N, C-alpha and C positions, 0 to 999 in steps of 0.2 A: 741360481739367483736366491738371495736370502729372503726369508719370508717378509721382512719389513719393507723390502724394495717394492713389493706389490701393493702396498698401502696407497690408496688414493686419498689425498688430502682435500677436504672440502674448503673452499674459500671462506675467509672469516665472515664475510657478509652473509653467506648462506648459513653458516653455523649459527649466527645470532638470529637470523630471520626464521629459521625452521621452527623453533619452539613457539614463536609468535604466531606463525601460520597455523600450527597445530591447535593452540589455544583458541584462535579465532574460529577455526572450523568446529571445534568442540562446543564453543559458545553458541554458534549458529545452530548446530544440531539440537542443543538443549532447548533453545528458544523455540525452534520449530516443533519439537516434541511437546513442549508445554502448551503452546498455542493450539496444536491439534487436539490435545487432551481437553483444553478449555472448550473448544468447539463441540466436542462430544458431550461434555458435561451439560452444556447449555441446551442440548436437545432433551435433557432430563429435568432440569431445574432452572429457575430464574437466576439472573446474575446476582441478585440480592442474597441468594442462598448458596452462592459458591464461595468457598474460602480458599486461602492459599494451601491449606492442608489437603483439601479436595483435589486441587490442581496437581499438587506434588505427587499425591498417591496415584492419580490417574496417569500421570506422565512417567511414573517410575523414578522420580527424582526426590532428593531430600528437600525439606522446606528451606534449609539454608541455601542450597543450590538455586532454588527458585528465587529467593530474596537476592542472592548475588547477581542474578541475571536481570531482574526487573525492579528491584528495590522495594516494591510494594504491590498491593493488589491493584491499585490504580495504574501502576506501571505495566502490569500484565494487560489490563484493558487497553492501555495506549499502544502496547506492542501489537495487540490484536487489530486495533483500528489502523495502525500503520500498515500492517500486512494487507488489510482490505483495500486501502488506498493504493498500495503498490500494485495490487491486482488490477485496479481501475486504470492505472497508468499503462500497464502492459496491454490492456485491451485497447486503449487509445492508440498506442504505438502500432499495434497490429493493424488496426483499422486504417491508420494513416498510410502504412506501407501497402496495404491491399487496395486502397482507393487513391492511387496517385493522381494528382490534379483534380480531385473531386472531394473538396472539403465537406460538402453537405453529406455525402454518403458516408464519409469517415466519421463525422460527428454523430450521425444517426446510429451507426453501428456501435460506436464507443459508448454512448449514453445508454442505448438500449441494453447492451450487454451488462453494463454496470447496474442498471435498475433491476434486471433479472437476478443478477448475482446477489445484490444486497437484499432483495426481497426474500431470498431463501436463507439468508444468513441468520443463525439463531441469536447472536448478540444484537444485531440490528432489529430483529423482530421483538426483542424485549423492550425496545424503545416505543413500540406501538401500543403498549398496554396503557390502561388508564392511569397507572401509577409508575411511570417510567423512571428508572434510577437516575437521580440527579447527576451523579458523577459521570455517567455515560453521556448525558445530554451536554454537559460542559465540554466533553472531549470533541464534540462536533460543532460547538457554538463558540462560547467565549474562550475556550482553550484550544481552538482548532489550528492555531498558527503552525504548530509542529507538523501536522498532517499536510497543511497547505504548502508550507515551505519545502518539505521533502518531496512531495509529489510534483509540485510545480517546477522545482529545479530539474528533476529527471525528465519531465515531459518537455520542458523548454529545450533541452538538448536535442530532442527529436525534431522539434520545429526548426531548429537551427541547421542541423545537418541533413535533414530530409528534403523532400521536394519543395516544401514551403519556403525554405531559405530565409527564415526570419532573422533579424538582428537580435542581439541579446536582450535589448529592451522590449522589442515586439514579442519575442518568445516568452519573456517573463510575464507580460500583460495577459496574453492569450492563455497561457498555461494555468496561471493562478485563477483566472476567471473561470476556466473549465472546471477546475478542482472545486472552487467555492460553490459553483452551481450544482455540481454533483452531490456535494455534502449537504447542501440545503434541502435535498429531497429525502435524505435518510429519515428524519423524524416523521415526515408525511410523504410516503411514497406515492408516485402517480397512479391514478386509477387506470389510466391507459398509457402503457409504457411507450408504445409507438408514437402516439400523439405528443407526449412530453418530449421525446427525443427529436421529433420533427420541429417542435417549437424552438428548442435550444439550437438546433442546426440552423433554423431560419435566422435566429438572432446573431449567431457567431460567424456564419459562413462569409458574409460580406467583408469582415475584417481580415480573415485568413486569405480570401481571394485577392484583396487589395495588396497584401504583402507579397503573395506569389506572383501577381501580375507585375509588380514593380521590380522583379529580379530579371 
């Protein structure tokens, strides 16, 4: 057999998509490394004193690579906030699957886990000082739609395909309400995590139960 007869030709679609998948994976890795580096830096200094150069050096990336990924220092903060809300969604999803047909228990677990997580997060804790950075405050208040839309969309999928069986409209309403309520506690965290989670569960459970009972 001639050597070229053994060549396996990759379909054209795969040939064109492989570089794209590689770039996407490399970009995701760079973002994660940068955000991990930022978290470590924030244990040592306030957000106001963190520069793009600090983050790039701690992450082992060039400043240009960092700007390519996030666009600006604010973009880094937004990326960090998005990852935090993604973690909250993951907690809610886990709680919903662990507490099938028990919306109250699922909500209590989801909110409690988030309050504990955010209470330990160094970027969130910088908001609790007397001179909280204005750019961070805007991320979770006037400019929070990016976080709410992203987290709400993902959580809505769980409410639709899981045991709740919500319609797209119902899932959108309950998911965005949950995310908005969670974010509202970031500037002023609850003194009693369990009580705050109980209160939110008391508020939201009837709506989720009415959806599940209607299926």
